[in-house]
C-alpha angles and dihedrals in degrees: 000000000000094000092061099054139042117219121260109264117247126239114289092027116147093223112120114255126190107180120145117259105259134190127210091248116098134204119196090346096308131104114246133208115276119249103000145041119280123272121223124259116265105174122063140174128193124190138167100221097191088220115000089206093058090049089052090053101041112020105026096117097055095040088053091053092050091049091046092050098047092034098203122200090213134025122192117197126192127191096031088163097201120127126243124254120263138039136125090078096327117108110252115253105199091186091064135068114243118252095166091122133038094247089052090046090056095046091048087051090053092050096047092046088054095048091048091058130085127312096011091054089082094062135079115221133219121187133199108185140186123231092253136025090293133112114323126150137228132200122204117194126181106253092239089062103070113189114226088223140356122206131183100207143049093246091062091233115160105238104015122115124198116244111275090010097275103153137057114171117187120190119210126180097267105021147015126240117210117193113188140175095203114207118255117248094231123203105275144058092256135128091252092044129037094000095053094049093049090051090047091053092049093050091051089053091052090047091053096049089053098046102046091115090089134032115264135216110198116189139163144071098329092176095222136099105208103196136022089254087066094066131060097222111026095179091050096050096042091058101035118135135190108224093338091297114151117193114234090238113064089211089068094051122112138040115337110262089030104062117122093241094054094045091048089053092047092053090049090050093052092045098048093039090049090233129163124209098235096204095044090045089064097029116049099159128074117266113196092183105046105005098098135067102194140053123159151129141328097027094063138245116311097026109113141169138189105237101144117082155172110217114183132189113257090248085070103045098094087055093060106118095167146349117187145176109220097202128088138198133337090298086070094230106187096023090111094216095311129103089237124063122219114265118207135204130192127188127190112239118257111278092228145004086253092059092049088056091045093051092049093049 
């Protein structure tokens, strides 16, 4: 264990620290900022970890340096790949890591020790997990930014979790933050492939129509590349096949995430939801070094896609300060062992209290 974590610095240490200022008072079990009402988060990171446990074991030092450097207020994680608690006669608890066996207890201890060490000790964690080591999401929020409510489904029901733990929705005073691990389209016209993705996109549209009362920041692995500029080799991805199979509908042909039908539905979601792609809003031109967030098998080295996003409501677009992919090149520098790199978003603070109220109305 010692090789994964550095000790917490003693008082008087010269090491930089960036915790929120907290008072002894607590609200809903969480410490709150001294002297005045909480402000809203403005710095965000989303990252598909492709197994959070493996990243803790193998890449924690570099990841910790990245988090300490950017100092996000919120970290959205996808593909946690840790099973939910319960089973074998016990009710499932999709908000808790399983410790039902000794190996699972050991793995949980590794994760919790990591999250209690700097810089992650300053965050509260919410989990939404699958029944096995598959999918799952986590949301880390600095303890001084207490969400009003946290849901684990698109229906905003108190105790329900989406299948496979694909959703965490945090409601703040002036905006909502949606963290999703959107289902992969797959290659075939099957229940767990094309049909599943169509149903997901339909539900996202319904969610957007029912939550338009407050601006939205939607982040995560959305498993789609909207435009040709979002992939490194458009012709390759447009004609990709799995074992020579060609779908009957040409709109479903190509690499999952880059089929015409997915891209068209994503465009409709953005238009009807009045959402702005924060990265493309700032970066109009192709960037072959840092313009992609994913590179993985079986498509081969050097073939990359941008499938991880921050989409924000139009009311927030003038506050976008930066949106950045933190990976570079085909060597996957800055991916921290995953096949996805972190993506960050920074918003400016509202210029006045009246602007905050206007944004939330």
